[in-house]
C-alpha positions, -999 to 999 in steps of 0.1 A, spaced: -127 918 470 -109 885 477 -80 882 502 -49 882 480 -25 855 493 11 848 488 25 813 496 61 813 509 76 779 502 62 755 476 74 722 489 53 691 494 30 704 522 23 736 505 14 719 472 -7 690 486 -24 708 515 -22 746 514 -25 754 477 -52 728 471 -71 740 501 -69 777 490 -81 768 455 -114 759 471 -116 787 497 -142 813 490 -129 848 491 -93 839 486 -70 843 456 -34 831 454 -16 859 437 21 851 443 42 821 451 78 819 462 104 792 464 142 790 458 139 756 442 129 759 405 112 724 405 90 733 435 81 766 419 72 749 386 50 723 404 32 750 424 25 771 393 4 742 379 -18 745 410 -19 783 410 -14 793 373 -25 829 379 1 835 407 33 855 401 63 832 408 94 846 425 126 829 437 129 845 471 103 851 497 116 886 504 106 896 468 71 883 474 68 903 507 76 935 488 46 930 465 20 956 474 -8 935 459 -4 907 486 -26 910 517 -16 879 535 9 850 534 10 814 542 45 805 555 54 770 545 92 773 543 116 750 562 111 757 600 145 773 606 133 802 583 98 805 598 106 832 624 126 855 600 99 851 573 70 858 598 88 889 612 95 902 577 59 896 566 44 914 596 68 943 591 57 945 555 20 947 566 11 911 557 -13 889 577 4 856 584 -5 819 587 26 800 599 29 763 592 41 745 624 64 749 641 63 787 647 101 787 650 129 763 661 135 780 694 114 798 720 136 829 716 128 831 679 91 824 686 90 852 711 105 876 685 76 868 662 51 873 690 65 908 698 64 919 662 29 905 658 14 920 690 24 955 679 11 951 643 -27 948 646 -25 921 619 -39 886 618 -15 859 630 -26 823 629 -7 791 638 -8 761 615 -22 737 640 -48 726 615 -59 695 634 -79 716 657 -102 719 628 -106 682 622 -143 673 629 -134 643 650 -112 664 672 -138 691 676 -165 665 683 -143 650 711 -136 685 726 -173 692 728 -181 659 744 -153 664 770 -165 699 778 -201 686 781 -190 662 808 -196 631 787 -165 613 800 -168 627 835 -137 642 852 -107 639 828 -80 618 844 -53 610 818 -44 613 781 -24 588 760 -13 598 725 7 582 696 18 601 665 41 581 642 50 578 605 70 551 586 106 558 577 107 580 546 132 598 524 137 633 540 152 665 528 185 673 546 169 699 568 144 674 582 172 652 594 187 677 619 171 693 649 189 726 643 173 731 609 138 721 621 139 683 619 130 657 645 99 641 658 93 668 684 90 697 659 74 676 632 49 655 651 48 661 689 41 698 684 7 689 670 -2 666 699 11 691 725 -13 716 710 -42 692 709 -37 682 745 -40 718 755 -70 723 731 -90 693 742 -88 700 779 -84 738 778 -54 735 801 -17 744 799 14 722 806 29 727 840 57 701 840 75 680 814 95 648 815 110 632 784 132 607 767 145 615 732 164 590 709 182 595 676 179 561 660 181 568 623 179 606 621 183 634 647 156 631 675 135 608 654 118 592 685 105 609 717 85 599 748 68 627 767 50 629 800 31 662 805 15 673 838 -12 698 830 -24 727 851 -57 709 858 -40 679 873 -43 656 842 -13 637 830 -6 631 793 18 605 779 28 608 743 51 588 719 61 603 686 83 586 660 95 592 624 104 556 617 75 533 629 40 529 615 14 554 604 -6 562 635 -23 593 649 -43 584 680 -54 602 711 -72 586 740 -87 608 768 -96 588 799 -123 601 823 -142 590 854 -172 580 833 -158 570 799 -129 572 774 -130 591 741 -107 581 713 -96 601 683 -81 580 656 -75 604 626 -66 576 602 -90 548 611 -122 563 625 -150 584 611 -161 597 646 -148 602 681 -153 568 698 -167 568 733 -161 538 756 -181 538 788 -164 530 821 -191 504 827 -198 475 804 -235 483 808 -229 517 792 -244 550 801 -270 574 787 -243 599 779 -223 573 761 -254 562 740 -261 598 731 -225 603 721 -225 572 699 -258 583 682 -244 617 675 -212 602 662 -230 578 639 -251 607 625 -220 627 616 -199 597 604 -213 597 568 -208 634 564 -172 632 577 -164 602 554 -174 623 524 -153 653 536 -124 631 543 -125 615 508 -125 649 491 -100 668 513 -63 673 507 -43 644 524 -78 631 533 -81 655 562 -108 682 562 -88 702 587 -66 717 560 -94 735 540 -111 744 573 -80 760 586 -75 780 554 -111 791 555 -107 802 591 -76 822 582 -92 840 552 -123 847 572 -103 862 601 -83 884 577 -114 895 557 -137 902 588 -109 915 611 -116 886 636 -93 870 661 -77 840 645 -74 808 664 -51 790 671 -30 821 674 8 825 672 9 824 710 -3 788 708 28 781 687 50 797 713 34 776 740 41 743 721 77 753 716 81 760 753 70 724 760 94 711 733 124 730 748 115 718 783 113 682 769 148 685 754 161 699 787 145 670 806 159 644 783 194 658 786 193 664 824 172 634 835 148 655 855 113 669 852 112 705 840 85 729 854 71 754 830 53 778 853 72 811 858 92 809 825 90 839 802 76 818 774 47 803 794 38 836 810 28 847 775 7 816 769 
């Protein structure tokens, strides 16, 4: 029997990523969709013609024939929707961010941890083949001792719905972009954030540009810039004592390794060979995938499999809480002009 899924929120990301990915996910059936906007709902019905359309997500959650939900509502509603879904016995996949505040995220975690239901965070880029390749190479010691990380995540200026223009309703570069890179820094190095320094600017819309410096529990420092009014770029560079590995989600077909020495290393040569072997396969996956990123269908597959087989889903909702703790620390740092330690806070003790 397939996992019967309801999609809460039928805006752009749900239509171009989640619904298209679910259409190709073995063992999944979209049986209901919810959106208060009639145009969004009509567009989603064309992608899921067999799904029951409803105007409010609460009506969908009351449906006994729904096993699990994908929450793709505006971020300010994520926490309430996730709590309600869990209380109604539904497994949940929550598009990032988990909530707009740590307090609301913690409320979701408390409900989830007592539910015995699957809870998965929408940090889909963990499932991008280039990211996973880089993580394996770092763990294998290919770059030596990790020393530093530098990341950029930016988009051109675009027309935004009103909620995306204000931090309080879930907008801003931190909740939209930086939240992904905060998670990937933790994922790539298997370390948590211990201290945060930040500058945040509101140039065109609220908090549309941010600069972060994260000191990790393993001693590595990560510097990140995110911006909603620059150029399209999503790039992560991890510097090690032997080499550098670069993830360029838009422009590369593999994780690029640059040896510390111009003469190269055996490890670097092996990494390049493995990367070249996988590049053709990745190019095909990328061409076929929603938004040209295979991580979306891979994440949906992982969620459905976790629900069906009663497995632990990863990234979990706790990973969403951890990223929000870093974002709130960054906001406090920007307003106070000082670095903010994270160890010892209630949020991070849960991470």
